[in-house]
Structure formats: C-alpha cells, structure tokens
LOLO-918614 format. One record per residue (C-alpha): residue in three letters; y, z, x. Coordinates in steps of 0.05 Angstrom, whole numbers, plus 5000, padded with zeros to 4 digits. Each point is the difference from the previous one (the first is absolute). Layout:
AlaYZX ...
This chain:
Met316166426115 Ile503050684980 Asp495650595014 Thr498350504945 His503050695000 Glu493450305023 Asp499249515057 Leu507250115023 Arg499350764998 Ala493649965041 Arg503249545052 Leu506350415004 Thr496250655006 Ala496049715058 Ile506449895039 Gly503650634979 Gln505249664955 Glu497650194930 His506750354987 Val503149324979 Leu496050064935 Arg502650714984 Phe504149744941 Trp494749534972 Asp499050394935 Glu507549964985 Leu500349245007 Asp499649504944 Gly495449395003 Ala505149535032 Gln501950525053 Arg492750135017 Glu498849265007 Ser506149925045 Leu497950575046 Ala492849765003 Ala502449305018 Glu504350265057 Leu494250415028 Ser494949444992 Ala504649545040 Leu499750475060 Asp494349995051 Leu498850744989 Glu494350065049 Thr504349775059 Leu506050444981 Pro497750645037 Ala500049635067 Leu506849704986 Ile503050664980 Ala496950365059 Ser503149495048 Val507150144975 Leu499750754988 Glu501150185072 Ala506649755029 Thr497349845069 Pro505249875054 His501349255007 Glu498449725068 Ser501949285012 Gly495549905061 Ala501449535058 Leu504749454977 Glu500149295026 Pro503149354975 Cys495149514968 Glu498849285020 Leu504449534961 Ile499849274982 Glu507349955020 Leu505749584975 Gly502149415042 Asp502549294999 Asp496849725063 Arg494849454998 Ala494150465011 Thr502150444942 Gln501149404955 Ala493149725017 Arg496950684989 Asp503150074931 Ala498349284982 Arg492650145012 Ala500650624957 Arg503749624945 Glu494449484998 Ala494650544994 Gly503950364946 Ala501549364961 Ala492649825001 Leu498250694972 Leu505249924944 Ser497949284984 Glu492950244992 Gly502350544951 Lys497450575042 Val506050474998 Ala502550474945 Ala506950314994 Phe500250754987 Leu506650314978 Val500950764999 Ala504950134944 Gly499050714975 Gly507250235010 Gln505550134950 Gly507349815011 Thr502450724993 Arg503450045068 Leu503749354983 Gly502550294935 Tyr495449514963 Asp495650214941 Gly493749605009 Pro495049735051 Lys503249825066 Gly496949314993 Arg504749864941 Phe506150165042 Pro504749395007 Val501649815072 Gly501649254998 Pro507149925027 Leu501949504945 Thr494149934953 His498550754998 Arg492749815009 Ser495650624999 Leu495550255056 Phe494049824957 Ala502749294992 Tyr501349905074 His492950195019 Ala496649624944 His504149385016 Arg497850045072 Val492750034978 Arg501149414954 Ala503749595052 Thr494450135051 Cys494749784951 Arg504049364989 Arg500949885075 Tyr492650075016 Asp497249734934 Ala496050634990 Thr499350544947 Leu501250655037 Pro498950654960 Tyr505450524994 Tyr498450744991 Val505550504983 Met498950755005 Thr504450404953 Ser500050754983 Thr499250414937 Leu507650064999 Asn501549264997 His493649624981 Asp501849834928 Ser507049775017 Ser497449605060 Val494949654956 Ala505649864950 Ala504249695055 Phe494549515017 Asn498649854927 Glu507449884985 Ala500549525059 Glu493349664983 Asn497350245067 Phe506049675035 Gly496549334994 Leu493450225029 Glu493549884962 Pro497650604959 Asp493450055038 Gln503850015066 Val503450664986 Ser497050694995 Leu503850654990 Phe496750675009 Gln501950725012 Gln499650405064 Gly496250655000 Met502850704990 Leu498650665034 Pro501450704973 Ala505050475030 Val496950665021 Asp503050685012 Leu500050325068 Glu493050284987 Gly497349314983 Lys499750074924 Ile501949394958 Leu506550104962 Leu501049824927 Ala506549664980 Asp498550214929 Lys494250314964 His496949314992 Lys502849645061 Leu498550045074 Ala505850015049 Leu498449315029 Ser503649565050 Pro498349315030 Asp494950025057 Gly504549605047 His499549285022 Gly493750185039 Gly496850074931 Ser500649254992 Phe493249915032 Ala496550424948 Ala504349704944 Leu497849305019 Met492750204993 Arg500850444939 Ser503949474961 Gly494949455015 Ala505149615041 Leu495750045062 Asp494049724964 Asp504449464971 Met502349815070 Glu492949945024 Arg498149574940 Arg505849535016 Gly498049945074 Ile506250385024 Glu499450205073 Gln506950285017 Val505250404963 Phe507649955011 Tyr502750704986 Phe507550134987 Gln504550474961 Val504549864941 Asp506750225029 Asn500549435051 Pro502149334969 Leu500049665069 Ala492650145010 Pro497049315017 Val493950054955 Phe494049625029 Asp503649865066 Pro495249515034 Val502150185071 Phe498450734990 Leu493549854964 Gly498149525055 His501250505056 His495950504960 Val493949564989 Leu500249685069 Ala499550705030 Gly494250184953 Ala504350594977 Glu498150474944 Met507150254987 Ser506549755030 Thr507350174994 Lys506949695003 Val505750375034 Val507449905013 Pro503950235061 Lys503450674985 Ser507449934986 Asp501550595047 Pro495950535037 His500750514945 Glu498849574939 Lys495950414952 Val493949554996 Gly492850085022 Val498249615063 Leu493449655014 Gly497150275064 Lys493950325030 Ile498550734988 Asp494850265049 Gly498049285012 Lys499249814926 Leu504749554961 Gly504150354947 Val506950154974 Ile504150495041 Glu504850384955 Tyr507249965026 Ser500250765003 Asp494349995050 Leu503949585051 Ser503950425049 Asp507149785015 Glu497649735067 Leu494449594970 Ala504449744943 Lys505249755050 Arg495149745053 Thr500949255015 Asp495949485036 Asp502249535056 Gln503349544950 Gly504250564970 Arg495950044935 Leu497750654970 Val492950155022 Phe498550344933 Arg503549484957 Ala494549764953 Gly502750244933 Asn494950024944 Ile502049574939 Ala493750124958 Ile497349295003 His492649955017 Ala494249515001 Met493250304986 Ser493049724995 Val496350114936 Pro493950315035 Phe504650505034 Ile503150194933 Arg493050094971 Arg498050465057 Ile505950464988 Ala499649974924 Ser492650175000 Gly501150605045 Asp496749725063 Leu506750105033 Ser504950544976 Leu507550095004 Pro503150675016 Val503350374943 His507250215011 Arg503150624969 Ala507050094973 Leu502750684977 Lys503849904935 Lys503050374941 Val495249834943 Pro501550234929 His493750264966 Val497250484948 Asp497450675024 Ala493750374979 Asn503550224936 Gly502249294982 Val507350145018 Gln504049445031 Val502250155071 Ser505549625037 Pro499550255072 Ser506250075043 Glu496049965065 Pro494249545021 Asn493850274965 Ala495049435005 Ile496849485043 Lys500049274982 Met494849555033 Glu500749275019 Thr497249495048 Phe503649455039 Val497649285007 Phe502049975074 Asp495150565015 Ala494749464994 Leu502549655064 Pro496250445050 Leu493749884959 Ala500349255010 Gln495649735056 Thr505149465016 Ser507449944981 Ile506149605019 Thr507350204993 Gln505049434991 Glu507450085014 Val504649644951 Arg507449944987 Arg502950524954 Glu505249534971 Asp494549534977 Glu494850494974 Phe502450704986 Ala505450204949 Pro497250594961 Val503550304940 Lys499350765007 Asn506850344992 Ala505549944949 Glu505349945055 Gly500449905075 Ser494249755040 Asp494249674963 Ser504249964937 Pro500449444948 Ala506649775030 Val496949935070 Thr493849664972 Ser504149504960 Gln504249855061 Met493949885043 Leu497149524949 Ser506749634998 Asp500549995076 Gln493249685006 Gly502149464952 Lys506449885040 Arg496149945065 Trp495749464968 Met506149644973 Lys503150015069 Ala493649705030 Ala500549454948 Gly507249865017 Leu502550234932 Ser506650354990 Gln499150744986 Pro503950294941 Pro504050635010 Gly496050374947 Pro492550144994 Val494449495006 Glu493150044971 Val493849595015 Gly494350094951 Pro492950025028 Leu498249424955 Phe505349585035 Ala497850195071 Leu495750535033 Asp503049905068 Gln505449615037 Glu495349425016 Glu498549914926 Phe507450094982 Leu501949425046 Ala494449574972 Thr501650164927 Leu507549875000 Thr502549404962 Arg507049714998 Ser501350384936 Asp498550685030 Phe506450365021 Gly498750724979 Pro501950564996 Val493550074959 Phe494049605022 Asp494550054949 Arg494349584972 Ser494850174947 
C-alpha cells in the first residue's frame, strides 16, 4: 500500500528526512506516485538507526582470528562412511520435499560486457546454455531423481526483474511447473550524504541501490516466499548465487551434514588456490564463526600451514549455504539483526535547487548487508570443504580469472573427467554434460548408453 502525501510527510519529518519532498509541488501525478511508491517501500522508521550506524567510519578491528573446524575432504573409508550417512539424511529430506532452492540473481552482466541480467549470460561450452538454465535444470533433475516437487525461489533486483521474468517465461520455466517457481525483487536502501541526509537522484526519484545479499532474509518475508515455504512444509533452504554454474543445487551430502548437526546455517568452502587469493575465508573471529576478509589476514597468517602442509586459513567462501526456515524467520522478523556495511561512493544527485550534480569525489554512503554476517548468529553451524573443480566456477570478470572462458573450460573439464571415468575417449575440443543428463559422475556412469559418445551429453 502506498502512503498518502500527508502520511509520508509526517513519517519523514519524524526522522528528519522531509527534504526529499521539497519538489513535490513541481511534480506531475505520475512522478508523485513514483516517489511515493519508493518511499512507501522503505522501512522509514528503522532508517535512522541504519544511517547512524554507518555515519561514523569507525576503525575496523578484526579481532582474534582462528581457523574454523571443517568437514574435510578425504577418500579414506571413514570419510566415505561419514559422507554416506550424510547423503542418506539429505536424500531423505529431499524425497520428503522439505528443501527449497533459493537463487540470488540480482546482478547485471555489465562487467562481462553483457546488456542484461547475469542469469541470461551464456556459459555452456557447446550449447551456450545460460546460467539461469544451468541452475533450473539442476533443480528439475533433482526433483526427478527424488520424485519430489521442490520449490525454486529466485531473487532479482529492480534493475533486472522484468528481463529475468521474461527469461523464465520464454523458456517456459525451463521445464519446471509454474507453481514451483517464484521470482521476487530484493530490497533497496537510499544513499545518504555525509551528514546522513537521503539523496535524490532526480526530483521524483530517490538515489537507491540494492541492500546487499544480506537483504535476502527480509525479501523472503516481504515477498511472501517465507510464508509459502512454511505452507509447503519446507524446513531447509539451499542458498546459492547466480554466477556459479557448477553450484550443485540441493547437494544431499551437504544438506545431510547440515541437518545431522542440527545446524541453523551452514557453509561450503573450497581450499584457497594460493595464500593471497582475494577471497573471504571462513574462520573464527573472537571465537565466533564468520568470514574473515582477505585483507584482514596478515602475511604470516595467510601463509601459515598445518602439519600436512595445507594452509591453516584455507577455507575460501563460495557463497553456498544451507539455512533452516525458522532461522531465516528470526532474522527477517528482526529478532536477530545483521550489521550494516558502509561504502563511500560517488553518487549523482540533484541539489537543493534541483540542479543535477555529478561529483568527482565520493560524496555519499551506500548501505548494504551481507548474508554471511548471519553465520555468527547461528547457534550451530557446519563448514564443509569441497573440491573447487567440481563446485565453483564463478563468472565475474570479462577476462582473466573468473571469466567466461575459465568457467566454460571448467565445465568442459568436469565433463572430460566423467568421460575418462567411463572409459570414453576424450575429444580434443570442449565437452558439455547437461544437468538433465547427469548431476554427478555416479549418475553420468549410470546414464550412459552405447549411443552416447559426446561431446554434448544432454537429455530433456
């Protein structure tokens, strides 16, 4: 519901932000409606506390840092038995239809030179299958494997929502049932000047930016997705991000470790590629689990190794989590709160006279929250170490590391490893295994027929 002008002015005056209506009398009907809608979408009463928390640039102190406990990689019998128990528990949860997939897909493909949602970006080595298609096909293949209807929630942004919805419509939900799929937008927060005043991008528009992936908790509740999960009997949520086509959606081993531990929020990690890889590391900060920014690790800590020669601080965060629905509800309802992070930015805006200003120096603070900041709030958590080559190939940069070329190569390399395990000859060029053909090597070996030679392995 959009508040009336009088209601908005009263609410804004109460928090010292009434200046955003200074041009109201100059606006036409559509512009007034647009501004009122943006303001009504904000939780105005909580804004003063958020703004106050980011106005002062307090010195960052990382605290005492320790490595976290890991469910480590291994091929010995004990590890295989451990993971088999977890797989059984996760499979039972999936067969009972108690898990939902939650994809965070608010980004644009700008850094890739692509005009559109990152989810539409083609990454298939031979089919040019999009990121959206890879993830949806994994959901569909998992539903088929466990004979269950598992819901799929996709969080977009104001920048890409319509185009993302169009992508799903054009692909007929990538084969998923319409009532399985729900797309909704993440929240937005206003940029403020260095005195804490909300900036206007135009006379009728706030200077807004996405509230960060930590805003996904509130978005799930605001959109009705959380209520929908509870109606469906969903107990656990598998969280992942759109840029990683290797993300093993609904991984039963991970889910099993999570539920067997009675965890509220859990995380997957990969061993860092080198001591100075620019990735956050799961660890303990003053005794509490969290993500240690790479910049907070001294050179000595970054290079420290254990008695097996492995990096002590090696648990690289890959943004794959399992979370219980009650835990999400506690955060979304405000019983638990995430810290707000500040970023100094150059934000174009209109000044008090309505003149457009394009600053040459940072003039504003953008606010956002991070999903991993929920980890220290969880009463119980597990951290599972997995192989990078099997689970983490993000598309982030146009060239170099984490580029489309690297991602495509990693997808192809995975297919070639599975072909080798099956005793098939590997072609010199790329290989691609579609998720509907096989979700893992075990299924690949079981699915092969005498007519399957590659280089594309696909089934509808």
